[in-house]
N, C-alpha and C positions, 0 to 999 in steps of 0.2 A: 442480493446485494449485501445484506447484513453478513451473510456467511463469508463473502469475499473480504470484507473489512476485518472480520475476526481472524481469518486466516493470515492476512497481511500483517496484522499486529502481532500475531503469534510468531511469525517468522522474524520480525524485527526484534522482538523480545529475546528470541533464541540467539540471534546473531550478536546482540549486545551483551547478554548475560554470560554466554559461554566464554568469549575472550576475557571478560573481566574476571571471571572466576579463575581462569588459567593464569592470568597475570598476577592475581592476588596470591595464588598458590606458588608461583615462581619466585615472587619477590619477598615472600615471607622469610624472616631470618631463620636459619637452621637452628634447631634446638640442641644439636649435639656438636656445635662448633667448638673447636679446641680453644681453651682459655689459658691465659698466663697472667699471673698476678691478679686474678679475679676479674679480668677485663672481658666484658661481653661486647659483641658487636653493637655499635651505637645505632639508635633508631634514626631514620631519616625524617627531618621536619618537613612541613608542608611548604613553607615559603623558601626564600633564597637562603643558602647556607654555604659556608666555606668548608671544604673537606681536604685534608692532607693525609697522604699515606706515607708511612715511615718504613723503609725497607733496608735490609743489610745486603749490599752488593757482594760482600765477601762471603756470604753464606747463601748463595743462589737466590737472592731477593727474598730472604726470609723476613716476615714481619717483625718489627720491634715494638713491644708492648710496654705500657706503663710509663711512657715518656710524656711530659707535660708540654703542651704548646698553647700559646696565648694568641688571641686575635685582637688587633687594634685598628681603629678607623684611620683615615688619612690624616686627621687632625691630632692623632695620638690618643684619642679616647679609647679606653679599654672596653672591648665588646664582650669578651668571655675567654675562658680557658678550659681545656679538657685533657684527659690522658688518652693515649693511643689504646685502641681496643685489641681484640684478638687478631684482627686483620692488619694491625699496625696503623689504623685509621683514626683520625680525629674529625668530628663533625661539630661545627659551631654555627648556630643560627645567626644571621645578620639582619639588622633592621631594614636595610635598603640596599639596592645595587650601588656599587662604587668600588673604590680601591682600598684594599685592606693589607695590613702587614701581619704575617704569621711569624712568631718568634719561638724558637725551640730552646727550652731550658736544658742546657748541656749537662747540668748537675744531675738531672734525672735519667740520663742515659745509663743503661745497664753496664756492669763491669766488663771491660774488654771491648767495648764498642765506642767509637768516637767518630766525629765528622771527618770526612776526607779533606785533604788540603784544598781541594777545589770547591768545597761546599761551604756556604755561609750559614750562620745560625738564623738568618732571616730571609724570607722570600716575600715577594709582592704578588698578590693575587687580585685581578680585576674581575669583580662579579658582574656578569652581563645578563644572566638569565635567572629565572626562578628555578631553584633546585640546586644541583651540585655545581660548584665552581672550584675546581681541584688544583692541587699542587703536589709536588713530590720532592722529598729530601733523600737523595742517595747517600747512603752511609757505608763506610767500609774502605775497600781498597781503591786507591786512586788509579784509574785505568790509564790515564795519559802518562806516558813515559817520555823522558827526555831523549831527544835524538842527537847524536853526535854532530858537531859542526861539520865534519868532513862529509857526512851523509847529506846534510842540508846543502852543502856547497855543490856536491855532485848532482843532486836533484835540481838545484837552481841553474847550474850550467846546462843540463839537458833541456830544461824548459827554455832557457835563453837561446840555445841553438835552434830548438824547434820554432820558437817565436821569431827568431831572426831569419830563418829560412822563409817563413810565411811573409814577413816584411820584405825580404829580398825578392820574392816573386813579384809582389806588387811594385817594388822599386824598379825591377827590371823592365816591367811594362811601361812605367812612367819614364824611365831613362830612354827607352827606345823611341817613344813618341817625342820627348823633348829633344833628343839628339838629332832626329830627322826633321822635325818641323819647327823647333825652337819654341813650341807652345808649352807654357806652364799650365797644365790642365788641373784646375781646382775641382773638377768633377770626377777625378780619378778615384776618390774614395767611394763614390756611388757605383763605380764599376766593380769594386770589391763586393759591395752589398748586392749588386745585381747577380753575381755568381752564386752567392750564398742563398739568395731568395729563389733563384732558378733551381738550385738543388732541392730546396724545400718543396717547391711546387711539384717537381718530378717525383720526389720521394713520398711526400705526404698525400698530395692530391691525386697523383696519377698512379701511385703504387709501385714505382720502380725501386729496386734495391739501391742503397746509397751509392755503391760504386758506379752503377749504370747512370743514376741520377747525376752524379758528379761529372761523368764524361759528357752527358747531354748538356749539362749546364755550361761546360767549357765551350762546346760547339755553339750554343746559343749566344754566349758572350762574344765569340769571334764574329758571329753574324751581326750582333749589335754594334761592334766596333766598325765593321764595314758600312753599315747603314748610317752610323753617326758621321763617318767621314764623307760619304757621298751626299748625305742630306744637309749637313751643316758646315763642316770645316772646309770641304773643297769649294763650295760656292763663295765662302768668305775669302779664301786664298785667291780665287780668280778675280775677286773685286779689289784685291790689293789691300785688304783690311790689315791694319797693323797688329803686332803681337800683343800690345797692351789692350787693344779693343777685343781681341780674341780671348785674352785672359779674362776680361770682364764677362764675356759671353759664357765662358766655362763656369764662372761663379753662378750666373743665372741658371745654367743647365744643372748645376749641382743642387741648387735650391728646388728646382722643378722636380728632379728625380727623387730627392729626399722626401719631399712632401707627397709625391705620388706613391712612394713605397709605404709611407705611413697611412695614407688613405686606403690603400688596397689591403695591407697586411696588419694594420694597427700598430700600436706602440708596445705591445706585450712581447715578451721573449718567446721565441719559437725553437723547437727542438726537432731533430731528425728522428726517424723511427728506429734507427740502429745507432750503435756506437755512442750513446749518450753517456753511459757510465760503464766503465770496464775496469776489472782488476788488473794489476800490474804483474808482469812476470820478471823473473830474475835472468839477466843476461850478464853473468859474471858479476862485476861490482856495481852494475847499474840495473835499474828496474824500470820497465817501460810497459805501458798498455799496448795492445795490438794496434789501436788507432794512432797512437803516438809514433810507433815504429813505421806505420804506413805513411804518415805525414812526412817523416824524415826521408824515407826512401823516395817517395814521389817527388818531393821538392828538389832533392839532390839530382835525381835523374832528369827532370825537366830543365833545371838550370844548366846542367851539363850539355844536354842536347841543344838547347838554345844557343849557348856559347859556341859550341862546335859548328852549328849552322851559320852563325854570324861570321866565323873565321874561315870556313872551308867552302861553303856553297856559293853559287852564283848570286842567289838572292841576298845572302848575307853581305857579299862584297858590294852589291848595288846599294844596299841600305847604308853601308859605311861611306860609300861614295857620295850619296845624297846628303848624308849627315855632314861630311866635310865641306862640300861645295855644291849646292843644288844647281847653281847656274852652269858650272862647268859640266856637271853630270848631264844636264839637259842639252847643252851644246854638243855633247858627245853622242847624242842620239838615244839617250836613256829616257824611258817614260817615267818622269819623276812622280806624276800623280799616281801611276800604278804602283810604284815602289812605296809611296806614302800610304796608299790603301792597304798594301801588304803589312806595313808597320802597324797600322791601326788594328788590323785583324789579329796579328801575332801579339801585340802588346795588350789588347783587351782580353784575348784568350788567356794569356798568362796571368793577368790581373784577376780574371774571373776564377782561375784555378786557386789563387790565393784566397778568394772568398769561399770556395768550396772547402778547402782545408781548414779555414777558420770556422766554418759551420760544423765540420766534423769534430774539431777540437773543443768547441764551446757552443753556446747557444746563439741564435740568430736574432738580430734586432735591426730596425731600419737605420739606426745610427752607427752600426758597427764599422762601416767603411769610413764614415766621417771622423770617428774617433781615432782610427788608424792612420788617417791621411797625414797628420802632423809628423808621426814617426816615419812614414814613408818619405816625406820631404826631407826630414832630418837625415835619414840614411843616404839618400841621393846626394844631398848637399855636403854631408860629411865626407863621403867617399870621393866626390868630384862630379860636378854637373856635366852631363853628356857622356860620361864614361861608364861602360857596362861593368867593368871590374870594380870601379869605385862604388857603384851602387850596391853591388853584392858585399863588398868589404865593409862599407859604412852601415849597411843594414844588419850585418852580423854583430857589429859593435853595439848598435842600438839595442838589438834583442838581448844581448848578454847584460848590458847595463840595466835594462828594465827589470829583468828577472833576478839578477844577482844583487842589485841595489838594496832590497829590503833586508838582506843578511847583514848589512853593514850600517843599519840604522835608518835607512830611508823608509818613511811610512808607505805602506802598500797602496794607500789611497792616492799618493802622488809619486808613485815609483817612476813615472815617465820623466819627472823633472830632472833626475840624475843624468839621463841620456841627453836631454836638451842642454844641460849645463856643459857636458862634454862637447856637444856641437858648438856652442858659443865659444868655448876656449879654443878649440881647433881652428875655427874660422878667424879668430883674432890673430892667431899665429900664422895660419896658412889659408888665406881667403879662398883660394881655388879648390880647397878640399885636399884630402890626403893623397889621392891619386890623380887629381885634376891637373890640367895644364893651364899655365898662366894666361895663355891667349884666349881661353874660353871665358874668362871673366870680363864683364863689361860689354 
């Protein structure tokens, strides 16, 4: 028994002593470190300390030695000062954890070295742990270069067209449903989110490529639209429920779906496994990432196919007939409920595709459709309620206003306001919208 105890203690001693010796050997300061101005690498204190490294970006991040930096507490009390060592580093012990200001004495900078225009002579460091609490002063060439206004305008216009096409897809789905049923669907934003989250599930959870996941998400969105009409809206129509009551039901459905999304997926932002970050390629005077080009092509092709279908096919003519006069269409032998179900399927599929493209373009969140809903309504109303071409035209105006507005002084945090101001002005001058007909109002 005694032999086992001795053996066990020997093993423990060996395991503890060997890593400690290796660590001590690894962290011991080199004796032959290059010095400048007599500056040796500063020792590391045992307690909390502030450490700042000074490097020259113009010389491949070379350390800058012999520069004085001082550390002060949050109330202005001077804690200490030191000069940068051979590694360009300053280490100043601090009495306790907290917030400290590090000030660089620019007069002590070597000749030919100065702070870049983007760098201040003071930085704030919040000490949270015992040991190193670091900061960095970049010195030298200012890497950010000014971009010509024309390039900014081209980039903003491309972003506006891309965003406008995504809004146009959602507005097309909303306009189809409104034009056929007269329902103002406040749950339409959650249909956008449904398409994005379905893409995430197929891509992240089931392992499908993004393209396949997007196609499957559109199919699931179409099925969701059919189930929504058969389980909710058709029974309400057969009971003779008024449009105001159905609109209130759509608000309740919106709240239900939104909270259900948050419960299942959480409130954090989600990303697809591909196309998260891509470099841009030059296409003549414009630069686009592959995913941006795909979004533009897919949106234009789907919108074109949908418009041709509405104009040329039998189903499209039936949809327009029900939209113009449901009673006359029913008296002519047309199955109005079947046409409306087809509208819900098509409209929800197109809206789900808008969510798919939005997920590819940016991150996914349970509020993404809700935040986009106001702009979708603005696009439909601006172009003209119940008109397909008006929805597309109005959405493109909204998209361009949102993305181009910040170039003319609109803060990015409220860039949607400019589009809504345009909406208000147009409706004051032409209440039926740009392409709407006067008889559709009221």
